N, C-alpha and C positions, 0 to 999 in steps of 0.2 A: 504494500500500500504506500509506504514512504517513497519507494522507488518511482511509482506511478505519479505521485504528487510532485516529486522533484522534476520529472520529465515535463509535466504539465506546466509548472512554473517557468522553467527555462524556455520552453516552447513559446509561452506567452511573452517572455522577455525578448526573444529573438524576433517575434512578430512585431513588437513595438519598434524594434530597431529597423526592420524592413519597411514599416509604415512611416518612418521618420517623423514620429510625433514629437520628439524632443523631450519626452517624459520618462526617460531612463537616465541613469548615471552608471558609470563603471570606473573601476580603478580606485585605489585607496584615497588619493587626494580629492578627487571630485566627489566621491561618495561621502567623505567626511564633511566637505563643505555643504553638500545638500542636506546631510543629517543635521548639522548645526543650524541650518536655516529653517528646519522644520518641513522641508519639502518632500522628504522620503515617506512614502506610504507603506511600502514593503521593502525591507532590507534583505538582500540575498547574499549569503556568505558561504564560502567553501569551508566545510567543517574542519579541515586540516590546515587552514591558512596559518602561515608561520610568522606573520608580522608581529611586532612588539610595539606597544604604545608606551611612550615615556612621558612622564610629567617632570620637567626639569626646571631648576631655579638657579639663577646666577647668585653665587655667594657674595658678590660685591654689590650689584645693582638691585638685587631682589626680584629682577624681572623673571617672569615665569613663561614657559612655553610647553606646548604639547607636540611631540614628534611621533610619527609612526615609521618604524624602520624595519627593513628586512633583517634576518639574522646576520647576513654579510655586512650590511651597513652598521649594525650594532657593534661590530668589531672595530669600526673606524673611529679613532680618537677624536676626530674633528667635530663630531656631532655633540660631544660632551664638554667642549671647551668654549669658554666665553672669550673670544679673541679681543674684543673691544676693551674688556677690563682685565685681561691677562690672568684669568683664573679658570678653575674647573667649575662645571655646572653640577649642582647637587641633584641626584636622582631622588625626587620626592616619591615617585611611584613608578613601578615597572610592571606591566601586565600584558599577557598575550592578548592580541587584538580580538580574537574570537571570544575570549572570556570577557573582555571589556564590553563588546557588543551584547553578549548574553546578559550582562548585569545592567546595562544602561539603555537598551533600545526603547524601553517604555517611556523613558524621560523625553524622548523625541516624538512620542505619539505614533510610533510605527509598529508594524508586525515584523517578526524576524523569521526568516526561512533559511535553514541550513541545506546545502547541497553537497553531494559527493562528486568524485570524478570517475565513478564507476560506469556511468552511462556515457554515450557519445556526446550528448548534449552537455552533461555536467563537465566532462573533460574539456569541451570547447569553451565553456564559460570560464573554467579555471585558467586555461592557457591563454585564451584570447582576450579576456576581460579582467585578468588579475585576481579572479576568485572573489571579488567584492563588487556589488552593484545594487541597483534598486529601481523600483518603480516610483515615479515622482507624482505628487499631487498636481503639480503645475510645472511648466518649463522654467528652467533656471538659466538666465542669460549669462551669469558669470562663468558658466561652463564653456561658453564659446570663446575660443582664443583667436586673436587676430594674427593670421599667418604672416601679415606684412609688418607686424610690430617691429620697430627698430630699424626698418629700412628707410632710406631717404625717400622723399616724394618724387624724385626724378624718375621719369618713365624709362624703362630699359630700351624702348624703341625711340630712336632719334627722330626729332621733328625737323622740318625744313629750316627752322631758325638755328639749328645746331651746325649748319654748313655755311661756309663762306661762298661768295661768287666764284672764287678761284678754285674751288673744289672740282674735281673731275666728275663728269656725269656720263651717261651712256653715249651721248652724241659725240663725245671726244674719241670714241673708239669705232665709229661707223665711217 
């Protein structure tokens, strides 16, 4: 029964993607943003997701931050160092993300569905979407990234004003 329910949920998720409703999120970062904004209606999580959620605090400034890291990222010292103040960050709390979702999903007013990677659909959700996603109550515009951000406004196609009268043109070769 659980296996059938899982396939049904993931099929519905893929249908939302194909219909391009914009009412789904995927990946840890976007899903966390949607969750915090209250947009997630149903949270879908791979049952063996290995990400870890850290609550960190700067020993000098007292500034706090939440980080979600993979096990490999957790081994990198840079995430736990406050470069600006030249000190280590204190780990206030460290918890597996799956456990954190299980404990906190009701605070965000959503349902929680766990999926495995034992079905073809479940495997595709885990590999292709990072094992975390959700159905949204409404579209979240902050998920849309500007692919041209950081580029100058100059068009890659030259206009006539980019050329001088002395430039060669096709008639010079005829």
